[in-house]
One Martini backbone bead per residue (centre of mass of N, CA, C, O) as a GRO file, in nm:
protein
  111
    1MET     BB    1   0.629  15.463   8.923
    2GLU     BB    2   0.605  15.221   8.716
    3ASN     BB    3   0.413  14.994   8.570
    4ALA     BB    4   0.451  14.654   8.522
    5SER     BB    5   0.242  14.620   8.277
    6GLN     BB    6   0.423  14.758   8.051
    7TYR     BB    7   0.597  14.468   8.018
    8LEU     BB    8   0.364  14.343   7.868
    9ASP     BB    9   0.268  14.117   7.627
   10ASP     BB   10  -0.024  14.089   7.461
   11ASP     BB   11   0.018  13.829   7.285
   12TYR     BB   12   0.189  13.646   7.528
   13ASN     BB   13   0.216  13.738   7.826
   14LYS     BB   14   0.510  13.850   7.846
   15VAL     BB   15   0.807  13.948   7.948
   16LYS     BB   16   0.975  14.242   7.889
   17LYS     BB   17   1.226  14.430   7.823
   18PRO     BB   18   1.330  14.710   7.936
   19ARG     BB   19   1.409  15.011   7.865
   20LEU     BB   20   1.674  15.198   7.931
   21LEU     BB   21   1.541  15.480   7.990
   22ASP     BB   22   1.328  15.362   8.178
   23GLN     BB   23   1.527  15.254   8.386
   24MET     BB   24   1.658  15.520   8.449
   25ARG     BB   25   1.405  15.667   8.542
   26ASP     BB   26   1.339  15.474   8.773
   27ARG     BB   27   1.607  15.518   8.931
   28ILE     BB   28   1.570  15.819   8.976
   29ARG     BB   29   1.302  15.789   9.138
   30VAL     BB   30   1.406  15.608   9.364
   31LYS     BB   31   1.623  15.846   9.442
   32HIS     BB   32   1.470  16.129   9.439
   33TYR     BB   33   1.497  16.301   9.208
   34SER     BB   34   1.452  16.554   9.029
   35LEU     BB   35   1.289  16.643   8.746
   36ARG     BB   36   1.521  16.811   8.626
   37THR     BB   37   1.733  16.592   8.648
   38GLU     BB   38   1.594  16.382   8.480
   39ASN     BB   39   1.578  16.546   8.218
   40SER     BB   40   1.878  16.605   8.193
   41TYR     BB   41   1.990  16.317   8.188
   42LEU     BB   42   1.825  16.216   7.945
   43ASP     BB   43   1.934  16.424   7.747
   44TRP     BB   44   2.237  16.350   7.767
   45VAL     BB   45   2.204  16.056   7.681
   46LYS     BB   46   2.086  16.109   7.403
   47ARG     BB   47   2.327  16.269   7.298
   48TYR     BB   48   2.533  16.043   7.334
   49ILE     BB   49   2.396  15.838   7.145
   50PHE     BB   50   2.382  16.023   6.889
   51PHE     BB   51   2.685  16.083   6.867
   52HIS     BB   52   2.710  15.745   6.832
   53ASN     BB   53   2.491  15.644   6.628
   54LYS     BB   54   2.298  15.467   6.822
   55ARG     BB   55   2.457  15.327   7.020
   56HIS     BB   56   2.495  15.119   7.263
   57PRO     BB   57   2.630  15.175   7.570
   58ALA     BB   58   2.737  14.877   7.617
   59GLU     BB   59   2.948  14.919   7.362
   60MET     BB   60   3.071  15.139   7.540
   61VAL     BB   61   3.349  15.330   7.658
   62ALA     BB   62   3.575  15.554   7.757
   63PRO     BB   63   3.641  15.678   7.472
   64GLU     BB   64   3.347  15.774   7.418
   65VAL     BB   65   3.321  15.960   7.656
   66GLU     BB   66   3.565  16.136   7.590
   67SER     BB   67   3.470  16.230   7.307
   68PHE     BB   68   3.216  16.373   7.406
   69LEU     BB   69   3.351  16.571   7.605
   70THR     BB   70   3.536  16.698   7.393
   71TYR     BB   71   3.317  16.802   7.211
   72LEU     BB   72   3.191  16.992   7.417
   73ALA     BB   73   3.450  17.164   7.468
   74VAL     BB   74   3.546  17.228   7.169
   75ASP     BB   75   3.285  17.254   6.976
   76ARG     BB   76   3.064  17.369   7.201
   77ASN     BB   77   3.185  17.538   7.441
   78VAL     BB   78   3.151  17.434   7.726
   79SER     BB   79   3.139  17.421   8.043
   80ALA     BB   80   3.248  17.254   8.314
   81SER     BB   81   2.968  17.211   8.447
   82THR     BB   82   2.842  17.080   8.195
   83GLN     BB   83   3.033  16.844   8.177
   84ASN     BB   84   2.966  16.732   8.459
   85GLN     BB   85   2.670  16.675   8.398
   86ALA     BB   86   2.716  16.478   8.167
   87LEU     BB   87   2.885  16.278   8.329
   88ALA     BB   88   2.675  16.210   8.545
   89ALA     BB   89   2.471  16.091   8.347
   90ILE     BB   90   2.653  15.867   8.231
   91LEU     BB   91   2.712  15.726   8.500
   92PHE     BB   92   2.418  15.663   8.558
   93LEU     BB   93   2.373  15.488   8.313
   94TYR     BB   94   2.584  15.266   8.388
   95GLU     BB   95   2.433  15.187   8.642
   96ALA     BB   96   2.174  15.097   8.493
   97ILE     BB   97   2.304  14.879   8.321
   98ARG     BB   98   2.409  14.704   8.548
   99ALA     BB   99   2.129  14.651   8.674
  100LEU     BB  100   2.001  14.524   8.420
  101ILE     BB  101   2.194  14.285   8.390
  102ILE     BB  102   2.127  14.160   8.661
  103ARG     BB  103   1.819  14.123   8.613
  104ILE     BB  104   1.846  13.942   8.366
  105ALA     BB  105   2.010  13.717   8.501
  106LEU     BB  106   1.769  13.676   8.724
  107GLY     BB  107   1.476  13.735   8.587
  108CYS     BB  108   1.439  14.045   8.673
  109PHE     BB  109   1.227  14.354   8.599
  110SER     BB  110   1.232  14.513   8.840
  111VAL     BB  111   1.317  14.801   9.036
   0.00000   0.00000   0.00000
């Protein structure tokens, strides 16, 4: 798990909001997923974000997820198991976003 001091701002010694992928990585590690799963999930999430021109996932909903999975199936011609892996990563991402929103609302940034 990451050190909490990485979220301190040197100039003002204030707590900064952790980055989304860092939060996702932390949640994967808390759940004791394998390193390969961690890397795979993070890679799929990056692809998902770049597919939608770097929009924040919190701004996207079901149609964007569906369009990404359709792109994988139709244009990239990936197998069903690969689509399922991408979907699992995206669902995990949205779980991490929900947890981050709750922590921000509570003023708590720890994992």
